[in-house]
Backbone of each chain as ProteinMPNN parsed JSONL, in Angstrom:
{"seq_chain_A": "MQTSPWQRRDRPPCIERRIEFADYSETRAFLDTLAQLSEEMGLYPDISFGRTYVNLTLHLDAPQAQDPEEREQRIDRFLAEVDRALDGQGEDRVGTL", "coords_chain_A": {"N_chain_A": [[-9.59, 25.21, -14.269], [-11.982, 24.056, -16.593], [-15.357, 23.671, -17.489], [-18.099, 22.029, -19.081], [-21.696, 22.44, -18.797], [-23.919, 19.959, -17.283], [-25.114, 17.805, -19.784], [-28.004, 16.669, -21.347], [-28.864, 13.798, -23.173], [-30.678, 11.967, -25.737], [-30.563, 9.63, -27.334], [-28.355, 7.2, -26.839], [-30.505, 7.431, -23.894], [-28.995, 9.614, -21.768], [-26.758, 11.413, -19.5], [-24.314, 13.828, -19.909], [-20.994, 15.142, -19.427], [-18.127, 17.268, -19.757], [-14.997, 17.871, -18.389], [-12.231, 19.997, -18.053], [-8.902, 20.072, -16.902], [-6.174, 21.764, -15.197], [-3.801, 20.393, -14.837], [-2.279, 17.045, -14.521], [-2.405, 16.187, -11.899], [-4.634, 17.444, -10.856], [-6.598, 16.27, -12.416], [-6.354, 13.601, -11.54], [-7.071, 13.916, -8.835], [-9.772, 14.538, -9.05], [-10.723, 12.21, -10.318], [-10.253, 10.341, -8.316], [-12.052, 11.25, -6.375], [-14.434, 10.77, -7.744], [-14.336, 7.974, -7.901], [-14.713, 7.245, -5.27], [-17.286, 8.3, -4.816], [-18.725, 6.724, -6.627], [-18.501, 4.196, -5.465], [-19.719, 4.645, -2.991], [-22.331, 5.328, -3.768], [-23.105, 3.402, -5.501], [-23.164, 3.847, -8.22], [-22.027, 3.84, -11.49], [-20.606, 5.703, -13.683], [-19.79, 5.814, -17.231], [-16.535, 6.58, -17.94], [-14.204, 8.61, -19.56], [-10.857, 9.572, -19.913], [-7.962, 11.694, -20.148], [-4.719, 13.151, -19.88], [-5.434, 15.751, -19.023], [-8.234, 15.948, -19.036], [-11.661, 14.971, -18.369], [-14.31, 12.951, -19.344], [-17.662, 12.415, -18.626], [-20.251, 10.007, -18.612], [-23.466, 9.299, -17.829], [-25.668, 6.714, -17.875], [-29.152, 6.627, -18.418], [-31.093, 4.728, -18.746], [-32.563, 2.504, -16.751], [-31.116, -0.418, -15.325], [-32.862, -3.548, -15.346], [-33.341, -4.486, -12.731], [-33.614, -2.283, -11.138], [-35.552, 0.285, -9.526], [-36.951, 2.772, -11.456], [-37.576, 5.392, -10.517], [-36.241, 5.616, -8.092], [-33.694, 5.286, -9.002], [-33.385, 7.597, -10.595], [-33.474, 9.581, -8.661], [-31.152, 8.936, -7.304], [-29.267, 9.415, -9.261], [-29.59, 12.178, -9.587], [-28.661, 13.017, -7.111], [-26.049, 12.156, -7.32], [-25.102, 13.805, -9.4], [-25.269, 16.265, -8.128], [-23.374, 15.897, -6.119], [-21.063, 15.672, -7.636], [-20.961, 18.235, -8.723], [-20.48, 19.624, -6.341], [-17.981, 18.626, -5.655], [-16.439, 19.595, -7.747], [-16.753, 22.349, -7.392], [-15.506, 22.58, -4.923], [-12.924, 21.764, -5.597], [-12.23, 23.733, -7.344], [-12.193, 25.901, -5.595], [-10.143, 25.155, -3.891], [-7.967, 25.533, -5.54], [-8.175, 28.231, -6.083], [-7.644, 29.189, -3.623], [-4.97, 28.734, -3.518], [-3.765, 30.508, -5.177]], "CA_chain_A": [[-10.536, 24.166, -14.612], [-13.104, 24.514, -17.433], [-16.319, 22.579, -17.56], [-19.401, 22.243, -19.711], [-22.745, 22.031, -17.862], [-24.45, 18.629, -17.587], [-25.925, 17.833, -21.008], [-28.888, 15.503, -21.453], [-28.998, 13.276, -24.539], [-31.791, 11.017, -25.795], [-30.244, 8.363, -27.983], [-29.202, 6.6, -25.809], [-30.811, 8.393, -22.826], [-27.868, 9.736, -20.827], [-26.335, 12.759, -19.129], [-22.881, 13.886, -20.175], [-20.288, 16.367, -19.044], [-16.681, 17.245, -19.99], [-14.285, 18.79, -17.5], [-10.811, 20.102, -18.387], [-8.124, 20.452, -15.724], [-4.907, 22.452, -15.5], [-2.706, 19.411, -14.901], [-2.658, 15.657, -14.264], [-2.712, 15.951, -10.477], [-6.048, 17.834, -10.656], [-7.404, 15.206, -13.036], [-6.302, 12.437, -10.615], [-7.847, 14.229, -7.611], [-11.194, 14.435, -9.392], [-11.021, 10.791, -10.579], [-10.306, 9.652, -7.005], [-13.335, 11.633, -5.762], [-15.48, 10.045, -8.479], [-14.28, 6.556, -7.534], [-15.324, 7.154, -3.941], [-18.723, 8.532, -5.005], [-19.288, 5.545, -7.304], [-18.612, 3.083, -4.513], [-20.708, 5.003, -1.963], [-23.704, 5.427, -4.285], [-23.403, 2.269, -6.39], [-23.429, 4.372, -9.572], [-20.734, 3.755, -12.187], [-20.674, 6.315, -15.011], [-18.691, 5.542, -18.169], [-15.61, 7.706, -17.797], [-12.996, 8.581, -20.384], [-10.001, 10.672, -19.469], [-6.57, 11.78, -20.59], [-3.908, 13.829, -18.873], [-6.05, 16.942, -18.41], [-9.691, 16.056, -19.253], [-12.493, 13.835, -17.972], [-15.673, 12.933, -19.896], [-18.548, 11.555, -17.832], [-21.525, 9.642, -19.236], [-24.339, 8.519, -16.938], [-26.769, 6.145, -18.653], [-30.395, 6.818, -17.664], [-32.029, 3.593, -18.845], [-32.274, 1.727, -15.53], [-31.079, -1.882, -15.447], [-34.188, -4.051, -14.956], [-33.542, -4.725, -11.297], [-33.736, -1.085, -10.292], [-36.761, 1.113, -9.618], [-36.528, 3.971, -12.215], [-37.665, 6.639, -9.754], [-35.15, 5.597, -7.102], [-32.434, 5.484, -9.734], [-33.358, 9.007, -11.032], [-33.084, 10.377, -7.477], [-29.742, 8.649, -6.989], [-28.478, 10.122, -10.279], [-29.628, 13.609, -9.232], [-27.746, 13.22, -5.946], [-24.675, 11.965, -7.837], [-24.752, 15.023, -10.153], [-25.057, 17.337, -7.139], [-22.094, 15.626, -5.431], [-19.983, 16.001, -8.587], [-20.902, 19.711, -8.731], [-19.85, 20.055, -5.081], [-16.55, 18.257, -5.719], [-15.773, 20.522, -8.682], [-16.694, 23.661, -6.728], [-14.477, 22.462, -3.88], [-11.608, 21.659, -6.235], [-11.972, 25.066, -7.908], [-11.84, 26.798, -4.473], [-8.799, 24.789, -3.409], [-6.936, 26.137, -6.385], [-8.257, 29.698, -5.901], [-6.978, 29.473, -2.345], [-3.497, 28.639, -3.621], [-3.226, 31.492, -6.159]], "C_chain_A": [[-11.655, 24.762, -15.476], [-14.089, 23.365, -17.554], [-17.57, 22.983, -18.313], [-20.444, 21.969, -18.621], [-23.11, 20.568, -18.152], [-25.312, 18.734, -18.848], [-26.704, 16.535, -21.124], [-29.014, 15.103, -22.922], [-30.105, 12.212, -24.554], [-31.413, 9.661, -26.366], [-28.758, 8.029, -27.805], [-29.471, 7.636, -24.711], [-29.666, 8.472, -21.825], [-27.619, 11.204, -20.511], [-24.824, 12.8, -19.259], [-22.293, 15.187, -19.666], [-18.816, 16.185, -19.351], [-16.055, 18.281, -19.064], [-12.812, 18.802, -17.912], [-10.045, 20.672, -17.198], [-6.802, 21.08, -16.137], [-3.767, 21.454, -15.627], [-3.18, 18.034, -14.444], [-3.038, 15.442, -12.797], [-4.157, 16.366, -10.182], [-6.983, 16.768, -11.25], [-7.49, 14.002, -12.099], [-7.179, 12.689, -9.387], [-9.331, 14.053, -7.894], [-11.58, 12.974, -9.618], [-11.118, 10.0, -9.272], [-11.618, 9.975, -6.293], [-14.48, 10.868, -6.426], [-15.528, 8.576, -8.057], [-14.982, 6.342, -6.194], [-16.845, 7.303, -4.035], [-19.375, 7.294, -5.616], [-19.495, 4.416, -6.306], [-19.674, 3.384, -3.463], [-22.13, 4.882, -2.511], [-24.065, 4.283, -5.23], [-23.773, 2.723, -7.791], [-22.085, 4.456, -10.295], [-20.854, 4.366, -13.576], [-19.58, 5.734, -15.901], [-17.813, 6.785, -18.151], [-14.496, 7.54, -18.821], [-12.162, 9.783, -19.966], [-8.635, 10.564, -20.126], [-5.836, 12.572, -19.542], [-4.684, 14.98, -18.223], [-7.545, 17.063, -18.725], [-10.396, 14.809, -18.718], [-13.847, 13.997, -18.651], [-16.492, 11.959, -19.058], [-19.81, 11.253, -18.62], [-22.322, 8.777, -18.264], [-25.518, 8.014, -17.753], [-28.044, 6.15, -17.818], [-31.324, 5.617, -17.767], [-31.646, 2.59, -17.754], [-32.159, 0.236, -15.851], [-32.36, -2.446, -14.825], [-34.357, -4.077, -13.434], [-33.88, -3.442, -10.532], [-35.039, -0.327, -10.554], [-36.359, 2.429, -10.284], [-36.534, 5.249, -11.373], [-36.508, 6.738, -8.748], [-33.828, 5.901, -7.795], [-32.293, 6.947, -10.158], [-32.922, 9.884, -9.849], [-31.601, 10.183, -7.162], [-28.845, 9.388, -7.987], [-28.445, 11.618, -9.957], [-28.654, 13.903, -8.091], [-26.294, 13.122, -6.416], [-24.229, 13.24, -8.558], [-24.433, 16.156, -9.186], [-23.71, 17.145, -6.425], [-20.914, 15.959, -6.348], [-19.824, 17.521, -8.66], [-20.141, 20.212, -7.51], [-18.338, 19.798, -5.136], [-15.808, 19.247, -6.621], [-15.675, 21.914, -8.078], [-15.549, 23.665, -5.713], [-13.089, 22.494, -4.497], [-11.225, 23.013, -6.835], [-11.509, 25.982, -6.785], [-10.441, 26.469, -3.966], [-7.766, 25.561, -4.214], [-6.978, 27.647, -6.235], [-7.489, 30.05, -4.621], [-5.47, 29.48, -2.497], [-2.933, 29.666, -4.596], [-2.348, 32.518, -5.469]], "O_chain_A": [[-12.207, 25.815, -15.158], [-13.688, 22.211, -17.706], [-18.043, 24.115, -18.209], [-20.122, 21.332, -17.618], [-22.662, 20.003, -19.15], [-26.137, 19.639, -18.968], [-26.144, 15.444, -21.015], [-29.239, 15.942, -23.795], [-30.43, 11.63, -23.519], [-31.918, 8.639, -25.902], [-27.947, 8.545, -28.574], [-28.739, 8.621, -24.607], [-29.394, 7.505, -21.114], [-28.172, 12.105, -21.142], [-24.13, 11.906, -18.773], [-22.989, 16.189, -19.497], [-18.293, 15.078, -19.225], [-16.523, 19.416, -18.969], [-12.21, 17.745, -18.099], [-10.484, 21.634, -16.568], [-6.366, 20.947, -17.281], [-2.862, 21.646, -16.439], [-4.328, 17.866, -14.032], [-3.893, 14.612, -12.49], [-4.832, 15.736, -9.368], [-8.009, 16.42, -10.666], [-8.569, 13.448, -11.89], [-7.925, 11.813, -8.949], [-10.063, 13.489, -7.08], [-12.638, 12.537, -9.166], [-11.954, 9.106, -9.136], [-12.23, 9.099, -5.682], [-15.384, 10.379, -5.748], [-16.603, 8.003, -7.878], [-15.74, 5.389, -6.014], [-17.595, 6.542, -3.423], [-20.444, 6.867, -5.179], [-20.537, 3.761, -6.302], [-20.442, 2.5, -3.08], [-23.028, 4.4, -1.821], [-25.197, 4.202, -5.705], [-24.58, 2.089, -8.471], [-21.132, 5.053, -9.795], [-21.161, 3.666, -14.54], [-18.573, 5.225, -15.409], [-18.296, 7.903, -18.326], [-13.912, 6.463, -18.942], [-12.687, 10.864, -19.701], [-8.218, 9.503, -20.588], [-6.299, 12.656, -18.404], [-4.606, 15.168, -17.009], [-8.083, 18.17, -18.689], [-9.801, 13.735, -18.627], [-14.469, 15.055, -18.551], [-16.075, 10.828, -18.812], [-20.383, 12.153, -19.234], [-21.911, 7.669, -17.919], [-26.292, 8.817, -18.273], [-28.036, 5.735, -16.659], [-32.25, 5.487, -16.967], [-30.604, 1.936, -17.801], [-32.999, -0.315, -16.563], [-32.884, -1.871, -13.871], [-35.419, -3.723, -12.921], [-34.376, -3.503, -9.407], [-35.55, -0.311, -11.673], [-35.512, 3.144, -9.748], [-35.636, 6.083, -11.486], [-35.892, 7.79, -8.581], [-32.978, 6.635, -7.291], [-31.193, 7.494, -10.09], [-32.115, 10.801, -10.004], [-30.894, 11.126, -6.804], [-27.798, 9.919, -7.616], [-27.393, 12.251, -10.044], [-27.928, 14.897, -8.108], [-25.429, 13.883, -5.982], [-23.108, 13.705, -8.354], [-23.476, 16.907, -9.376], [-22.998, 18.114, -6.161], [-19.89, 16.467, -5.891], [-18.706, 18.037, -8.659], [-19.283, 21.09, -7.607], [-17.533, 20.632, -4.722], [-14.7, 19.68, -6.306], [-14.655, 22.589, -8.221], [-14.747, 24.596, -5.646], [-12.188, 23.162, -3.99], [-10.054, 23.393, -6.837], [-10.564, 26.752, -6.958], [-9.652, 27.361, -3.653], [-6.833, 26.153, -3.671], [-5.931, 28.294, -6.255], [-6.788, 31.059, -4.55], [-4.762, 30.131, -1.729], [-1.723, 29.687, -4.821], [-1.814, 33.413, -6.124]]}, "seq_chain_B": "MQTSPWQRRDRPPCIERRIEFADYSETRAFLDTLAQLSEEMGLYPDISFGRTYVNLTLHLDAPQAQDPEEREQRIDRFLAEVDRALDGQGEDRVGTL", "coords_chain_B": {"N_chain_B": [[-10.506, -12.1, -15.337], [-10.542, -10.717, -18.571], [-8.879, -10.175, -21.623], [-8.096, -8.355, -24.595], [-5.462, -8.702, -27.056], [-2.766, -6.262, -27.502], [-3.701, -3.908, -29.909], [-2.82, -2.592, -33.028], [-3.498, 0.398, -34.698], [-4.073, 2.452, -37.656], [-5.251, 4.877, -38.501], [-6.31, 7.194, -36.399], [-2.709, 6.856, -35.971], [-2.257, 4.5, -33.571], [-2.17, 2.491, -30.508], [-4.214, 0.043, -29.146], [-6.188, -1.397, -26.484], [-8.437, -3.576, -24.767], [-9.616, -4.357, -21.584], [-11.308, -6.563, -19.469], [-12.767, -6.823, -16.273], [-13.428, -8.703, -13.238], [-14.751, -7.419, -11.167], [-15.479, -4.154, -9.632], [-13.454, -3.462, -7.878], [-11.198, -4.715, -8.88], [-10.968, -3.388, -11.291], [-10.416, -0.792, -10.333], [-7.967, -1.261, -9.036], [-6.288, -1.809, -11.193], [-6.494, 0.638, -12.605], [-5.306, 2.349, -10.774], [-2.689, 1.376, -10.828], [-2.045, 2.002, -13.461], [-2.144, 4.798, -13.31], [0.048, 5.36, -11.753], [2.113, 4.337, -13.376], [1.825, 6.077, -15.558], [2.597, 8.512, -14.435], [5.214, 7.939, -13.672], [6.426, 7.395, -16.135], [5.751, 9.445, -17.767], [3.79, 9.2, -19.702], [0.629, 9.379, -21.098], [-1.984, 7.634, -21.681], [-5.142, 7.731, -23.51], [-7.895, 6.918, -21.661], [-10.726, 4.944, -21.198], [-13.314, 3.904, -19.061], [-15.537, 1.731, -17.266], [-17.588, 0.161, -14.815], [-16.556, -2.467, -14.927], [-14.651, -2.585, -16.981], [-11.794, -1.547, -18.952], [-10.627, 0.589, -21.418], [-7.803, 1.183, -23.345], [-5.95, 3.66, -25.051], [-3.16, 4.408, -26.831], [-1.611, 7.037, -28.288], [0.378, 7.254, -31.203], [1.528, 9.227, -32.72], [4.067, 11.333, -32.283], [4.189, 14.118, -30.071], [5.467, 17.3, -31.125], [7.716, 18.059, -29.633], [8.999, 15.769, -28.92], [11.439, 13.168, -29.414], [10.911, 10.842, -31.905], [11.945, 8.182, -31.884], [12.8, 7.769, -29.273], [10.383, 8.071, -28.009], [8.957, 5.885, -29.027], [10.363, 3.775, -27.88], [9.78, 4.271, -25.222], [7.049, 3.861, -25.211], [6.958, 1.136, -25.858], [8.105, 0.112, -23.541], [6.184, 0.914, -21.73], [3.963, -0.604, -22.565], [4.935, -3.143, -21.975], [5.113, -2.969, -19.211], [2.433, -2.706, -18.553], [1.507, -5.187, -19.384], [2.865, -6.763, -17.492], [1.687, -5.859, -15.143], [-0.922, -6.745, -15.507], [-0.531, -9.489, -15.673], [0.402, -9.933, -13.11], [-1.824, -9.158, -11.627], [-3.616, -11.024, -12.439], [-2.418, -13.332, -11.376], [-2.564, -12.752, -8.667], [-5.241, -13.116, -8.232], [-5.546, -15.76, -8.918], [-4.094, -16.895, -6.968], [-5.78, -16.574, -4.866], [-7.844, -18.332, -5.168]], "CA_chain_B": [[-10.087, -10.998, -16.196], [-10.408, -11.092, -19.988], [-8.243, -9.057, -22.301], [-7.68, -8.497, -25.99], [-4.051, -8.321, -27.174], [-2.571, -4.892, -28.002], [-4.05, -3.835, -31.335], [-2.265, -1.391, -33.662], [-4.384, 1.025, -35.694], [-3.321, 3.426, -38.454], [-5.891, 6.181, -38.647], [-4.968, 7.763, -36.28], [-1.75, 5.828, -35.537], [-2.344, 4.289, -32.117], [-2.241, 1.107, -30.03], [-5.393, -0.035, -28.284], [-6.431, -2.659, -25.79], [-9.601, -3.581, -23.879], [-9.482, -5.361, -20.52], [-12.539, -6.685, -18.681], [-12.45, -7.303, -14.933], [-14.533, -9.412, -12.575], [-15.521, -6.471, -10.354], [-14.981, -2.77, -9.636], [-12.197, -3.303, -7.119], [-10.098, -5.089, -9.791], [-10.835, -2.271, -12.236], [-9.752, 0.31, -9.602], [-6.556, -1.629, -8.796], [-5.555, -1.633, -12.458], [-6.437, 2.073, -12.901], [-4.292, 2.954, -9.889], [-1.378, 0.985, -11.361], [-1.843, 2.813, -14.672], [-1.867, 6.189, -12.929], [1.445, 5.376, -11.287], [2.955, 4.168, -14.57], [1.759, 7.311, -16.353], [3.406, 9.565, -13.794], [6.633, 7.54, -13.716], [6.987, 7.366, -17.495], [5.343, 10.647, -18.511], [2.979, 8.763, -20.851], [-0.763, 9.467, -20.63], [-2.932, 7.108, -22.671], [-6.565, 8.032, -23.325], [-8.472, 5.763, -20.965], [-12.167, 4.994, -20.892], [-13.612, 2.756, -18.205], [-16.815, 1.643, -16.564], [-17.432, -0.609, -13.576], [-15.721, -3.682, -15.04], [-13.826, -2.634, -18.205], [-10.9, -0.419, -19.216], [-10.098, 0.698, -22.784], [-6.583, 2.003, -23.384], [-5.52, 4.1, -26.381], [-1.878, 5.134, -26.815], [-1.406, 7.681, -29.59], [1.773, 7.04, -31.613], [2.128, 10.386, -33.395], [4.772, 12.022, -31.191], [4.122, 15.583, -30.018], [6.672, 17.815, -31.803], [8.905, 18.223, -28.778], [9.659, 14.519, -28.521], [12.17, 12.373, -30.404], [10.041, 9.694, -32.185], [12.528, 6.889, -31.504], [12.775, 7.691, -27.798], [8.993, 7.895, -27.599], [8.583, 4.502, -29.397], [10.938, 2.889, -26.845], [9.053, 4.481, -23.966], [5.744, 3.21, -25.382], [7.192, -0.317, -25.744], [8.311, -0.199, -22.1], [4.867, 1.103, -21.079], [3.14, -1.785, -22.91], [5.482, -4.295, -21.222], [4.741, -2.786, -17.793], [0.999, -2.994, -18.427], [1.408, -6.655, -19.448], [3.343, -7.293, -16.21], [0.674, -5.533, -14.116], [-2.077, -7.619, -15.718], [-0.13, -10.854, -15.275], [0.474, -9.915, -11.64], [-3.184, -9.056, -11.093], [-4.24, -12.325, -12.733], [-1.867, -14.298, -10.414], [-3.124, -12.458, -7.333], [-6.58, -13.7, -8.072], [-5.395, -17.225, -8.98], [-3.589, -17.293, -5.653], [-6.845, -16.521, -3.829], [-8.962, -19.263, -5.484]], "C_chain_B": [[-9.977, -11.513, -17.639], [-9.792, -9.91, -20.716], [-7.947, -9.387, -23.756], [-6.172, -8.277, -25.999], [-3.972, -6.841, -27.535], [-2.91, -4.891, -29.484], [-3.556, -2.512, -31.914], [-3.236, -0.898, -34.718], [-3.594, 2.105, -36.44], [-3.947, 4.81, -38.484], [-6.768, 6.467, -37.43], [-4.007, 6.671, -35.794], [-1.798, 5.656, -34.021], [-2.323, 2.798, -31.805], [-3.376, 1.047, -29.019], [-5.467, -1.391, -27.585], [-7.653, -2.503, -24.904], [-9.395, -4.698, -22.857], [-10.78, -5.394, -19.721], [-12.215, -7.363, -17.354], [-13.677, -7.938, -14.287], [-15.385, -8.438, -11.764], [-14.82, -5.113, -10.298], [-13.649, -2.642, -8.903], [-11.006, -3.7, -7.991], [-9.861, -3.962, -10.811], [-10.059, -1.132, -11.579], [-8.266, -0.003, -9.415], [-5.732, -1.393, -10.06], [-5.416, -0.151, -12.8], [-5.401, 2.776, -12.027], [-2.885, 2.622, -10.373], [-1.046, 1.821, -12.603], [-1.466, 4.248, -14.329], [-0.405, 6.324, -12.512], [2.408, 5.269, -12.468], [2.984, 5.461, -15.384], [2.658, 8.38, -15.753], [4.885, 9.225, -13.872], [7.214, 7.721, -15.112], [6.578, 8.579, -18.331], [4.571, 10.293, -19.772], [1.527, 8.694, -20.372], [-1.705, 8.949, -21.704], [-4.308, 7.709, -22.448], [-7.192, 6.764, -22.747], [-9.965, 5.954, -20.846], [-12.472, 3.744, -20.077], [-15.018, 2.868, -17.656], [-16.57, 0.748, -15.37], [-16.462, -1.773, -13.769], [-14.936, -3.742, -16.353], [-12.913, -1.409, -18.266], [-10.476, -0.508, -20.678], [-8.898, 1.634, -22.741], [-6.286, 2.4, -24.821], [-4.248, 4.921, -26.24], [-1.655, 5.717, -28.197], [0.072, 7.655, -29.953], [2.374, 8.269, -32.276], [2.704, 11.295, -32.301], [4.508, 13.528, -31.234], [5.476, 16.134, -30.489], [7.888, 17.743, -30.884], [9.655, 16.897, -28.6], [10.351, 13.84, -29.698], [11.36, 11.094, -30.649], [10.617, 8.367, -31.7], [12.469, 6.688, -29.977], [11.353, 7.404, -27.335], [8.545, 6.447, -27.882], [9.121, 3.533, -28.332], [10.167, 3.017, -25.541], [7.679, 3.783, -24.045], [5.908, 1.69, -25.243], [7.358, -0.71, -24.272], [6.978, -0.1, -21.354], [3.999, -0.133, -21.333], [3.605, -2.999, -22.096], [5.08, -4.193, -19.747], [3.258, -3.088, -17.581], [0.796, -4.513, -18.471], [1.766, -7.256, -18.089], [2.28, -7.065, -15.129], [-0.525, -6.479, -14.255], [-1.749, -9.058, -15.327], [-0.162, -10.961, -13.748], [-0.919, -9.948, -11.047], [-3.909, -10.383, -11.312], [-3.767, -13.336, -11.699], [-2.452, -14.041, -9.033], [-4.422, -13.224, -7.182], [-6.472, -15.215, -8.096], [-4.966, -17.7, -7.594], [-4.714, -17.374, -4.636], [-7.958, -17.511, -4.119], [-9.086, -20.309, -4.388]], "O_chain_B": [[-9.41, -12.574, -17.9], [-10.149, -8.763, -20.449], [-7.601, -10.515, -24.107], [-5.638, -7.715, -25.042], [-4.993, -6.225, -27.841], [-2.464, -5.762, -30.23], [-3.833, -1.444, -31.368], [-3.736, -1.675, -35.531], [-2.589, 2.61, -35.941], [-3.233, 5.813, -38.492], [-7.911, 6.01, -37.418], [-4.456, 5.659, -35.257], [-1.422, 6.561, -33.276], [-2.441, 1.956, -32.695], [-3.481, 1.902, -28.14], [-4.891, -2.382, -28.034], [-7.889, -1.429, -24.349], [-9.049, -5.826, -23.208], [-11.294, -4.342, -19.338], [-11.483, -8.351, -17.313], [-14.808, -7.737, -14.729], [-16.602, -8.603, -11.677], [-13.726, -4.938, -10.834], [-12.814, -1.813, -9.264], [-9.93, -3.113, -7.876], [-8.723, -3.631, -11.145], [-9.15, -0.566, -12.188], [-7.411, 0.862, -9.606], [-4.629, -0.851, -10.006], [-4.35, 0.284, -13.236], [-4.707, 3.685, -12.482], [-1.994, 3.47, -10.338], [0.081, 2.285, -12.772], [-0.593, 4.844, -14.961], [0.277, 7.281, -12.877], [3.389, 6.008, -12.553], [4.043, 5.888, -15.843], [3.389, 9.066, -16.467], [5.718, 10.1, -14.107], [8.358, 8.15, -15.262], [7.011, 8.721, -19.475], [4.671, 10.983, -20.786], [1.225, 8.04, -19.375], [-2.177, 9.716, -22.543], [-4.624, 8.148, -21.342], [-7.028, 5.673, -23.295], [-10.424, 7.019, -20.434], [-11.957, 2.663, -20.362], [-15.603, 3.949, -17.59], [-15.422, 0.595, -14.952], [-15.641, -2.048, -12.894], [-14.586, -4.833, -16.804], [-13.227, -0.363, -17.698], [-10.017, -1.558, -21.13], [-8.963, 2.729, -22.181], [-6.361, 1.562, -25.72], [-4.243, 5.984, -25.619], [-1.524, 4.977, -29.172], [0.924, 7.988, -29.129], [3.596, 8.365, -32.395], [1.982, 11.921, -31.524], [4.589, 14.147, -32.296], [6.511, 15.503, -30.274], [8.981, 17.395, -31.333], [10.812, 16.893, -28.18], [9.895, 13.934, -30.838], [11.136, 10.33, -29.711], [9.891, 7.524, -31.172], [12.142, 5.612, -29.476], [11.126, 6.619, -26.414], [7.836, 5.851, -27.071], [8.432, 2.594, -27.932], [9.926, 2.033, -24.842], [7.214, 3.194, -23.068], [5.097, 1.034, -24.59], [6.825, -1.724, -23.821], [6.678, -0.908, -20.474], [3.37, -0.648, -20.409], [2.792, -3.777, -21.597], [4.749, -5.196, -19.114], [2.873, -3.654, -16.558], [0.013, -5.062, -17.695], [1.071, -8.142, -17.591], [2.005, -7.945, -14.313], [-1.073, -6.953, -13.26], [-2.569, -9.756, -14.731], [-0.672, -11.926, -13.178], [-1.177, -10.671, -10.084], [-4.71, -10.811, -10.481], [-4.569, -14.115, -11.183], [-2.795, -14.977, -8.311], [-4.677, -13.879, -6.172], [-7.209, -15.898, -7.385], [-5.4, -18.746, -7.11], [-4.637, -18.131, -3.668], [-8.944, -17.538, -3.383], [-9.955, -21.178, -4.46]]}, "name": "protein", "num_of_chains": 2, "seq": "MQTSPWQRRDRPPCIERRIEFADYSETRAFLDTLAQLSEEMGLYPDISFGRTYVNLTLHLDAPQAQDPEEREQRIDRFLAEVDRALDGQGEDRVGTLMQTSPWQRRDRPPCIERRIEFADYSETRAFLDTLAQLSEEMGLYPDISFGRTYVNLTLHLDAPQAQDPEEREQRIDRFLAEVDRALDGQGEDRVGTL"}
């Protein structure tokens, strides 16, 4: 698995990341984890993926209904959970070498 | 659910489609169906999605190893299966009105 760090962009304000996987089953495992996180945290990044890559884009401009500070904290937690999932997925594979 | 028809593009040669769903669970159901189709048919479109939309891009320029005619037939079958899945998903919801 290869991954860029989270990258912050201004126009539009968002945080992006690209992750490349060894095969489709790893890509699927990560997408399933993301789906669960999205439902648990009510955060739905724009996701593009192919057989062995996933691009994530989290938009930072809060929809009117949400409190910006609360949303920023939720995004930070989401990023941390994604990091944890990727670390975990990396270890799983190290364990199987 | 709202959907554009399949649209063929030339540069690069590909077929595209955008589908919009009523909610995230419908989006997830369709993505799961796509994942299954991809694994069964060995065809991996580039997919981008958010909470209630999915964009599909099938690249037509065959990787060297594949016979173009065989690949074209497989793509046609893939498109037909996606149509069937969407029809089915549309009926499910009609059935629950």
